[in-house]
Structure formats: structure tokens, C-alpha cells
C-alpha positions as CSV (number, residue, x, y, z in Angstrom):
1,M,-7.8,9.1,5.0
2,S,-8.5,8.3,1.3
3,Y,-8.4,11.0,-0.1
4,R,-10.8,10.6,-3.4
5,E,-13.3,9.1,-0.4
6,Q,-13.2,11.9,1.5
7,I,-12.8,14.8,-1.1
8,L,-16.1,13.7,-2.3
9,K,-18.1,13.4,0.6
10,L,-16.4,17.0,2.1
11,K,-16.8,18.6,-1.3
12,Q,-21.1,17.2,-0.8
13,N,-21.4,18.7,2.5
14,I,-19.7,22.2,1.9
15,L,-23.0,23.6,2.7
16,D,-24.1,21.7,5.6
17,E,-21.3,24.0,8.2
18,E,-21.6,21.5,11.4
19,Y,-20.9,18.0,9.0
20,Y,-17.9,20.1,6.6
21,E,-17.0,21.2,10.4
22,T,-16.9,18.0,12.3
23,C,-15.2,16.0,9.5
24,T,-12.6,18.5,8.3
25,R,-11.9,19.3,12.0
26,K,-11.2,15.2,12.1
27,F,-8.4,14.9,10.1
28,K,-6.8,18.9,11.1
29,T,-6.5,17.5,14.3
30,A,-5.7,13.4,14.0
31,Q,-2.5,12.8,15.9
32,V,-0.8,11.6,12.7
33,L,-3.0,12.1,9.3
34,I,-2.3,9.8,6.9
35,I,-3.7,10.4,3.6
36,D,-3.8,7.8,0.8
37,D,-4.0,9.0,-3.1
38,L,-3.1,12.1,-2.8
39,Y,-4.9,14.3,-6.0
40,K,-6.0,10.9,-7.4
41,G,-8.6,11.2,-10.3
42,K,-9.5,14.7,-11.6
43,L,-8.2,17.6,-9.5
44,T,-10.7,20.7,-8.9
45,E,-9.7,23.9,-7.7
46,S,-12.5,22.5,-4.9
47,D,-10.1,20.3,-3.9
48,I,-7.3,22.2,-3.7
49,N,-9.4,24.9,-2.2
50,V,-10.4,22.0,0.8
51,I,-7.1,19.9,0.8
52,F,-5.1,23.7,1.8
53,E,-7.4,23.5,5.0
54,I,-5.9,20.8,6.1
55,L,-3.2,21.3,5.0
56,N,-2.1,24.5,6.1
57,Y,-4.3,23.7,10.0
58,R,-1.7,20.9,10.5
59,Y,1.7,22.7,8.9
60,M,0.5,26.2,10.9
61,K,0.1,23.2,14.1
62,N,3.4,21.5,13.4
63,L,1.6,18.1,13.3
64,P,2.9,15.1,11.0
65,I,1.7,13.2,7.9
66,I,2.0,10.8,5.8
67,I,1.3,10.8,1.9
68,S,0.8,8.7,-0.8
69,S,0.4,10.1,-4.1
70,E,0.9,8.4,-7.9
71,F,2.6,12.3,-8.2
72,T,6.2,13.1,-7.8
73,V,7.2,16.1,-5.3
74,E,7.9,18.5,-8.5
75,K,4.2,17.6,-10.2
76,L,2.3,18.6,-6.6
77,L,3.9,21.5,-6.6
78,Y,3.0,22.2,-10.0
79,F,-0.8,21.5,-9.2
80,D,-0.8,24.1,-6.0
81,E,2.6,25.6,-4.9
82,S,1.6,26.1,-2.0
83,I,0.4,23.0,-0.9
84,G,3.2,21.1,-2.5
85,S,5.6,24.0,-0.9
86,R,4.0,22.5,3.4
87,I,4.3,19.1,1.9
88,L,8.0,19.3,1.1
89,E,8.7,21.4,4.0
90,M,7.0,19.0,6.4
91,C,8.3,15.9,4.6
92,K,11.8,16.9,4.3
93,N,14.5,14.3,4.5
94,F,11.7,11.4,4.8
95,I,10.5,11.7,1.0
96,V,10.2,8.5,-0.6
97,E,9.7,8.5,-4.6
98,I,9.0,4.9,-6.1
99,R,9.5,5.5,-10.3
100,G,8.5,3.3,-12.8
101,K,6.1,0.5,-13.4
102,E,8.1,-2.5,-12.2
103,N,8.2,-0.6,-8.6
104,N,4.0,-1.1,-8.7
105,Y,3.4,-4.1,-6.9
106,R,-0.2,-4.7,-9.1
107,L,1.5,-4.6,-12.6
108,R,4.1,-7.4,-11.9
């Protein structure tokens, strides 16, 4: 799931219940959900509501997630504690944080 692309599509079509439900169901029920660039761009309340719906479903069903983000766990908790704490609990000992520009291959 490309976060920016998919969150934009979902928000644009939130009033189309059939489309919205079909798309969110795909993310909710995927065998493994990979979210690339979580919270990339300007974060809004509707972004948080949509991603909470998806992540909370997966949390309640104990379904695996893999998330990439430019933000630390502490920052994810700051943005929204309920989402950040679910991510933290689901990922537990499998969190890898790479800090510093020297670790970004695009900046080499």
C-alpha cells in the first residue's frame, strides 16, 4: 500500500460507500499489509481516521503489518497515540530505526 496514493484515493471516494468498503476491505484483509511511507505529506484528521480503521481491524484480528516511515516510533505516537501504540504492540521486537542522512541511500 503506497500510503500517499491510497489515502488520497480513499479520502476522495469516502462518500462512495461501495468503493470505499471494497478498497478498505482489501487492506484490512490482506495476508500481510505493507504500508510504504506512512504519514508522508501533510497529515490530516481524515488521514488518521482512515488509517486507524484499517490498522485497528488488523490489530483486532492479529494480522501482520510491515510499515516504512520517515518517522520514529515516538513521533508516530505523537501524531496519534492510538495508532502509534497499536503499531508498537504489533511490531514489538521487529522495529528497525535507521537514523541520519548517511543511512538514506537517496542522499548518497
